[in-house]
N, C-alpha and C positions, 0 to 999 in steps of 0.2 A: 253952712250950706251942705245939703245931702249930696254925696257923690253919686254919679249915675252908675247903674248896675253894670257889672262886667258883661262883655259879650261872651256867651258860652254856647258851644255846640258840641254834642257828643254823638258819635256814630260808629258802628262796627266796621272794622277793616281787616283785610288779610285772610289767609286760609283758616285761621282759628277764631276769626270774628272777635278780636280784641277790641275793646272800647277805646277809641281815640278821642281825645277832647281838645278843642281849641279854646283858649282863654285869651280874650283881647281887652286891652284898656280902651274904653270908648273915647277917651280924650287924646291920648298919644297915638292910638292905633297900632301900638306895638303888641305882639302876641307871643304866647307860648303854645307849643303843641306837646301834649302828654301822650306817651305811648303810641307812636305811629307804627302800628303793626302791619302795614302794607298799604298799597294803593297810593303812592306819593303824589301822583298827578291829581287824584281826586282830592286829597288833603289840601294841596296847593290851590285848587279851584275853589274850595270852601273858604280858605283864607282870603282869596281875592274877592269872593262874593261879599265878604264882610268889610272889604277895604283895609285888611290888616297886613302888617309887615311882620314876618316871623323873625324873632330875635333869639329864641332859645328852644331847644328840643329836650324835654326832660322825661326821665324814665322812672316809673315806680319800681322797676327791677329789671334784671337782664335775662329773662327768659325769651326765647326766640320770637314768640308771638307778639312781643311788645316793642320790637326794634326793627322789623323787617324793612321798613321804609326810611329808617333814620339816616343811612348813608346818602341815599338819593335826595332826601329832603335837604340835608346839609349842602349837598352839591348844588341844588337848585336855588337855595336862598342865602347860603353863607351863615346860617344860624349855628350857634354853638351847641354841642352835645353835652348833657349833664347826667351823671349817675353817681350813686353812692359807692365809695371805694371798696366796701365789703363785697360787692358783686363783681369786682374786676375778674375774678376767676371764671365767672360765668360768661362775661363779655369776651374773654380771651378764648372761650370755647364755643363761640356762636356757630361756627361751621359744623362742629361735632353735634350740637343740638339739632341743627337743621337736618343733618344726615339721619339722626335717630328718628325724627318725626317725618321724614320723607318730604321735606319742604325745600325748595330751591334756595341756595345760599346767595345772598347779595352782600358783597364785602362792605364792612362798616369800619370807618376809622376809629381810633381810640377816642374816648371821651375827652373833651376840651377841659372840663372842670369837674371836680368831685363835689357832689352835694353833701352838705353838712346838716346835722340836726338843728332845727330852728333857724335855718338860713332863710333870709328874705329872697324871694324869687325875683327874677327879672321882671320888669314892669312895676315892681314894688307893690303888687296886689295880693300877695299871699306868702305863705311860709312852708318850708319843707319840714316834715316830721319823720324821724327815723323810726320805722315800725317793723323791726326784724321778726322773722318767723317763717313766712313763706319762702323767703331767701334771707341770707344774713344782711344784705344791704337794702331790703325793701323799704320804700319811702311812701308816705302819703302826703298829699298837698292840701293845705287848709286855707280857704279864702274867707276870713271872718266877716267881712262886710256883706258878702252875699250868702252867708251861711251855706257854704259849699265845701264838701270834702271829697277829694278824689282819692279813693282808697286802694286803687290797683287790685291786686289779687289777695289783699289782706282780709278785707271784709266784703261779704256778698249779702244779697237779700236772703236772710235766714240761713246763711252759711259763712264759712271762713275758707281761706286759701288752703290748698293741700300742702302737707309738710313732708311728703314722702319723696320729694325730688331733692336734687343736690343742695345740701346746706339747710334743708328745712328743719324746723324745730317747733313742735306742737306747744310746749310750755311757753316758748318765746312769743309765738303769735297770740296766744291767749293774753299774755302780759301786755303786749303792745296794744291790743284792742282795749283792754280794761284801763290801762294807765295813760295811753296817749290819745285814743279816739273817743272813748266813752266819757271823757271829761270835757268834751267840746259841747257846743250848743245842741240840745236835743232836737231842735227844729231843723237842723242841717239836712240838706239833701246829700245823699252819699252816691257818688258815681263809682260803680264797681268796675273791676277789670273786664268782666264779661257779663252780659245779661242786663236786667233792668236796674234803674236807680232804686234806692230805698231811702227811708228816713232814719236818722240816727237813733231817735227815741224809740222807734219800733224795734230796732235791733237790740237796744239796751234791755228791752222788756221781753222780747220774744225770740231772739236768736238761740237756737237749741245748743249751740257750741260754747258761746260766751255770753252770759248775762252780766249786767252792771252790778 
């Protein structure tokens, strides 16, 4: 029997308009939120509109614009916070990041669990992929049944994440895209960290920074 499609909604939030994505299991009604970069009450309202219960808050990386609502969302829902351990140094310096970019700091508790490469995500609907380069702990999230890839700031439409910030590595991001992302289904929709979705096959052929 074919499984029903996941519930998915992506919308920009916060001062830097980070793409926040809700992923919900249509059967259990459990949900993940990826990169809640601001506006926690709005995120919660969207979850409620879909009838979803938030169980995990997962981060593609620990830059300020991807976490600004994480603490408040955890407070409101009791959901657990997840991050790759290699970005702990960035998480520990969230207040400094906010100060540098002139963004009000909202305290965020430490992550509850460290994400691991190839780890199955809560809800059992997808997997975490370690894709370092933009940051050392950058993650992408792959949902094979729905041909959906959440790439954070690793891969953009005809672009890649910048590597001139703390811990960035241009060779590493190229390697991550070629070896971890371009081996996935070419028909996959790619949700980027900012801006419009793209299609994986199009990036494999036309991305000026990394081709397959």
